[in-house]
Structures are given as C-alpha cells and as structure tokens.
N, CA, C and O atoms as a GROMACS GRO file, in nm:
protein
  240
    1MET      N    1  -9.999  -6.268   8.433
    1MET     CA    2  -9.944  -6.173   8.515
    1MET      C    3  -9.989  -6.062   8.598
    1MET      O    4 -10.063  -5.976   8.549
    2THR      N    5  -9.946  -6.055   8.732
    2THR     CA    6  -9.964  -5.947   8.822
    2THR      C    7  -9.932  -5.828   8.778
    2THR      O    8  -9.867  -5.821   8.674
    3THR      N    9  -9.970  -5.710   8.847
    3THR     CA   10  -9.906  -5.588   8.782
    3THR      C   11  -9.808  -5.563   8.875
    3THR      O   12  -9.745  -5.458   8.862
    4ALA      N   13  -9.782  -5.639   8.967
    4ALA     CA   14  -9.654  -5.645   9.068
    4ALA      C   15  -9.543  -5.690   8.967
    4ALA      O   16  -9.434  -5.634   8.963
    5THR      N   17  -9.573  -5.785   8.894
    5THR     CA   18  -9.496  -5.870   8.823
    5THR      C   19  -9.410  -5.784   8.691
    5THR      O   20  -9.292  -5.774   8.659
    6ILE      N   21  -9.517  -5.741   8.648
    6ILE     CA   22  -9.511  -5.612   8.506
    6ILE      C   23  -9.427  -5.513   8.546
    6ILE      O   24  -9.325  -5.488   8.481
    7LEU      N   25  -9.466  -5.433   8.678
    7LEU     CA   26  -9.376  -5.328   8.718
    7LEU      C   27  -9.238  -5.376   8.777
    7LEU      O   28  -9.154  -5.287   8.768
    8ASN      N   29  -9.201  -5.469   8.822
    8ASN     CA   30  -9.074  -5.562   8.851
    8ASN      C   31  -9.011  -5.582   8.746
    8ASN      O   32  -8.891  -5.554   8.756
    9ALA      N   33  -9.059  -5.639   8.600
    9ALA     CA   34  -8.986  -5.635   8.506
    9ALA      C   35  -8.947  -5.505   8.445
    9ALA      O   36  -8.829  -5.484   8.415
   10ILE      N   37  -9.045  -5.411   8.424
   10ILE     CA   38  -9.012  -5.268   8.405
   10ILE      C   39  -8.891  -5.217   8.463
   10ILE      O   40  -8.796  -5.174   8.397
   11GLU      N   41  -8.898  -5.223   8.582
   11GLU     CA   42  -8.783  -5.168   8.646
   11GLU      C   43  -8.640  -5.245   8.629
   11GLU      O   44  -8.535  -5.181   8.620
   12GLN      N   45  -8.644  -5.368   8.624
   12GLN     CA   46  -8.530  -5.435   8.595
   12GLN      C   47  -8.478  -5.386   8.458
   12GLN      O   48  -8.363  -5.342   8.450
   13GLY      N   49  -8.538  -5.392   8.378
   13GLY     CA   50  -8.515  -5.326   8.227
   13GLY      C   51  -8.462  -5.217   8.237
   13GLY      O   52  -8.355  -5.201   8.178
   14SER      N   53  -8.523  -5.095   8.324
   14SER     CA   54  -8.464  -4.962   8.328
   14SER      C   55  -8.339  -4.966   8.384
   14SER      O   56  -8.252  -4.886   8.350
   15GLN      N   57  -8.320  -5.058   8.473
   15GLN     CA   58  -8.197  -5.085   8.564
   15GLN      C   59  -8.095  -5.129   8.448
   15GLN      O   60  -7.998  -5.056   8.426
   16ALA      N   61  -8.113  -5.246   8.374
   16ALA     CA   62  -8.024  -5.283   8.285
   16ALA      C   63  -7.976  -5.168   8.179
   16ALA      O   64  -7.855  -5.147   8.170
   17ALA      N   65  -8.047  -5.108   8.116
   17ALA     CA   66  -8.037  -5.003   8.043
   17ALA      C   67  -7.962  -4.878   8.076
   17ALA      O   68  -7.896  -4.807   8.001
   18THR      N   69  -7.987  -4.866   8.214
   18THR     CA   70  -7.898  -4.748   8.274
   18THR      C   71  -7.780  -4.813   8.279
   18THR      O   72  -7.695  -4.746   8.221
   19ALA      N   73  -7.728  -4.931   8.330
   19ALA     CA   74  -7.613  -5.011   8.327
   19ALA      C   75  -7.544  -5.016   8.203
   19ALA      O   76  -7.436  -4.960   8.187
   20VAL      N   77  -7.602  -5.079   8.116
   20VAL     CA   78  -7.525  -5.055   7.989
   20VAL      C   79  -7.483  -4.904   7.904
   20VAL      O   80  -7.391  -4.887   7.825
   21SER      N   81  -7.591  -4.801   7.955
   21SER     CA   82  -7.558  -4.645   7.914
   21SER      C   83  -7.431  -4.607   8.016
   21SER      O   84  -7.347  -4.528   7.975
   22LEU      N   85  -7.422  -4.653   8.121
   22LEU     CA   86  -7.303  -4.589   8.196
   22LEU      C   87  -7.186  -4.674   8.127
   22LEU      O   88  -7.094  -4.599   8.095
   23LEU      N   89  -7.165  -4.788   8.098
   23LEU     CA   90  -7.064  -4.884   8.047
   23LEU      C   91  -7.021  -4.813   7.938
   23LEU      O   92  -6.902  -4.786   7.924
   24TYR      N   93  -7.124  -4.770   7.840
   24TYR     CA   94  -7.073  -4.757   7.718
   24TYR      C   95  -7.028  -4.604   7.695
   24TYR      O   96  -6.965  -4.564   7.597
   25THR      N   97  -7.071  -4.529   7.799
   25THR     CA   98  -7.005  -4.374   7.814
   25THR      C   99  -6.883  -4.355   7.859
   25THR      O  100  -6.810  -4.264   7.820
   26ALA      N  101  -6.843  -4.471   7.974
   26ALA     CA  102  -6.719  -4.488   8.019
   26ALA      C  103  -6.626  -4.543   7.888
   26ALA      O  104  -6.526  -4.481   7.849
   27ILE      N  105  -6.667  -4.649   7.836
   27ILE     CA  106  -6.571  -4.666   7.705
   27ILE      C  107  -6.549  -4.523   7.631
   27ILE      O  108  -6.446  -4.456   7.633
   28VAL      N  109  -6.654  -4.495   7.573
   28VAL     CA  110  -6.610  -4.382   7.473
   28VAL      C  111  -6.535  -4.244   7.557
   28VAL      O  112  -6.473  -4.153   7.501
   29ALA      N  113  -6.558  -4.256   7.691
   29ALA     CA  114  -6.460  -4.166   7.749
   29ALA      C  115  -6.287  -4.190   7.771
   29ALA      O  116  -6.192  -4.112   7.771
   30VAL      N  117  -6.303  -4.348   7.791
   30VAL     CA  118  -6.155  -4.376   7.778
   30VAL      C  119  -6.104  -4.394   7.647
   30VAL      O  120  -5.984  -4.381   7.626
   31SER      N  121  -6.178  -4.421   7.562
   31SER     CA  122  -6.127  -4.434   7.400
   31SER      C  123  -6.066  -4.273   7.376
   31SER      O  124  -5.955  -4.255   7.325
   32ALA      N  125  -6.165  -4.146   7.425
   32ALA     CA  126  -6.119  -4.030   7.372
   32ALA      C  127  -5.995  -3.987   7.457
   32ALA      O  128  -5.906  -3.926   7.400
   33LEU      N  129  -5.984  -4.013   7.582
   33LEU     CA  130  -5.883  -4.003   7.671
   33LEU      C  131  -5.743  -4.037   7.583
   33LEU      O  132  -5.654  -3.960   7.547
   34THR      N  133  -5.760  -4.173   7.563
   34THR     CA  134  -5.658  -4.242   7.491
   34THR      C  135  -5.628  -4.201   7.386
   34THR      O  136  -5.506  -4.194   7.373
   35ALA      N  137  -5.706  -4.156   7.270
   35ALA     CA  138  -5.680  -4.095   7.162
   35ALA      C  139  -5.609  -3.949   7.188
   35ALA      O  140  -5.547  -3.892   7.098
   36ILE      N  141  -5.622  -3.908   7.289
   36ILE     CA  142  -5.574  -3.773   7.302
   36ILE      C  143  -5.422  -3.794   7.367
   36ILE      O  144  -5.322  -3.732   7.330
   37MET      N  145  -5.425  -3.873   7.448
   37MET     CA  146  -5.303  -3.884   7.592
   37MET      C  147  -5.179  -3.999   7.533
   37MET      O  148  -5.059  -3.974   7.545
   38ALA      N  149  -5.221  -4.107   7.478
   38ALA     CA  150  -5.153  -4.197   7.420
   38ALA      C  151  -4.965  -4.152   7.392
   38ALA      O  152  -4.918  -4.047   7.348
   39PRO      N  153  -4.889  -4.284   7.442
   39PRO     CA  154  -4.765  -4.188   7.440
   39PRO      C  155  -4.717  -4.215   7.285
   39PRO      O  156  -4.622  -4.153   7.238
   40THR      N  157  -4.801  -4.326   7.198
   40THR     CA  158  -4.735  -4.336   7.083
   40THR      C  159  -4.838  -4.292   6.983
   40THR      O  160  -4.955  -4.272   7.017
   41GLU      N  161  -4.800  -4.279   6.872
   41GLU     CA  162  -4.888  -4.228   6.738
   41GLU      C  163  -4.985  -4.356   6.695
   41GLU      O  164  -5.101  -4.353   6.652
   42VAL      N  165  -4.896  -4.470   6.722
   42VAL     CA  166  -4.987  -4.594   6.684
   42VAL      C  167  -5.106  -4.604   6.757
   42VAL      O  168  -5.215  -4.611   6.700
   43ARG      N  169  -5.088  -4.604   6.922
   43ARG     CA  170  -5.199  -4.609   7.003
   43ARG      C  171  -5.294  -4.509   6.980
   43ARG      O  172  -5.411  -4.539   6.956
   44ARG      N  173  -5.254  -4.386   6.986
   44ARG     CA  174  -5.345  -4.281   6.950
   44ARG      C  175  -5.453  -4.299   6.829
   44ARG      O  176  -5.575  -4.278   6.833
   45GLN      N  177  -5.366  -4.348   6.712
   45GLN     CA  178  -5.436  -4.355   6.563
   45GLN      C  179  -5.565  -4.487   6.604
   45GLN      O  180  -5.680  -4.473   6.564
   46ALA      N  181  -5.518  -4.616   6.691
   46ALA     CA  182  -5.600  -4.702   6.738
   46ALA      C  183  -5.720  -4.674   6.789
   46ALA      O  184  -5.829  -4.720   6.753
   47ALA      N  185  -5.692  -4.578   6.893
   47ALA     CA  186  -5.790  -4.488   6.996
   47ALA      C  187  -5.877  -4.455   6.910
   47ALA      O  188  -5.981  -4.520   6.905
   48ARG      N  189  -5.855  -4.347   6.821
   48ARG     CA  190  -5.935  -4.275   6.740
   48ARG      C  191  -6.003  -4.362   6.664
   48ARG      O  192  -6.124  -4.343   6.653
   49GLU      N  193  -5.936  -4.488   6.588
   49GLU     CA  194  -6.032  -4.578   6.543
   49GLU      C  195  -6.128  -4.655   6.609
   49GLU      O  196  -6.221  -4.699   6.542
   50VAL      N  197  -6.121  -4.682   6.744
   50VAL     CA  198  -6.209  -4.748   6.789
   50VAL      C  199  -6.337  -4.600   6.856
   50VAL      O  200  -6.459  -4.604   6.872
   51LEU      N  201  -6.273  -4.527   6.871
   51LEU     CA  202  -6.382  -4.380   6.884
   51LEU      C  203  -6.472  -4.392   6.769
   51LEU      O  204  -6.583  -4.437   6.794
   52THR      N  205  -6.451  -4.366   6.674
   52THR     CA  206  -6.503  -4.369   6.555
   52THR      C  207  -6.600  -4.463   6.525
   52THR      O  208  -6.703  -4.422   6.472
   53LEU      N  209  -6.586  -4.608   6.552
   53LEU     CA  210  -6.641  -4.686   6.528
   53LEU      C  211  -6.761  -4.692   6.650
   53LEU      O  212  -6.871  -4.742   6.625
   54LEU      N  213  -6.730  -4.641   6.772
   54LEU     CA  214  -6.811  -4.618   6.895
   54LEU      C  215  -6.948  -4.540   6.857
   54LEU      O  216  -7.068  -4.569   6.866
   55LEU      N  217  -6.859  -4.407   6.801
   55LEU     CA  218  -6.986  -4.301   6.762
   55LEU      C  219  -7.030  -4.317   6.618
   55LEU      O  220  -7.092  -4.227   6.561
   56ARG      N  221  -6.993  -4.452   6.549
   56ARG     CA  222  -7.044  -4.450   6.394
   56ARG      C  223  -7.046  -4.330   6.336
   56ARG      O  224  -7.149  -4.281   6.289
   57ARG      N  225  -6.911  -4.262   6.333
   57ARG     CA  226  -6.878  -4.154   6.264
   57ARG      C  227  -6.850  -4.187   6.137
   57ARG      O  228  -6.815  -4.304   6.145
   58ARG      N  229  -6.844  -4.157   6.031
   58ARG     CA  230  -6.790  -4.161   5.872
   58ARG      C  231  -6.733  -4.038   5.839
   58ARG      O  232  -6.789  -3.931   5.861
   59ASP      N  233  -6.603  -4.051   5.778
   59ASP     CA  234  -6.531  -3.919   5.732
   59ASP      C  235  -6.563  -3.952   5.579
   59ASP      O  236  -6.556  -4.066   5.533
   60HIS      N  237  -6.600  -3.827   5.499
   60HIS     CA  238  -6.637  -3.848   5.368
   60HIS      C  239  -6.507  -3.717   5.319
   60HIS      O  240  -6.490  -3.687   5.201
   0.00000   0.00000   0.00000
C-alpha cells in the first residue's frame, strides 16, 4: 500500500465517523424535543424511553 492510499483510507474513515456522530446527535436532539413537546403523555413517555436507551442511562 502506498502512503496516499493509507491517508485516503484514514480520511474516509474520519468522514464516516463524523457523519455517524452528527446523525446520532440529531437523533438524540429529536428524541429530547419529542420527550418535552409531544402532545400526549404516551408519546412523551415513549420518547423518554428511546432517549434513555440512546444515552444508556439507568435509573436505580
């Protein structure tokens, strides 16, 4: 492998990681907003459950 190929692979990996991070952040933000602003208690509760799963938080 050449140096250019290795650097290209690192750059593509970095771009993919950035895209995944931005997508995850957007999903968490939408879940948090839904947990606050959903019109019904059932939807708010479902959004809080999703948010809990995404943030890996456990209530003791």
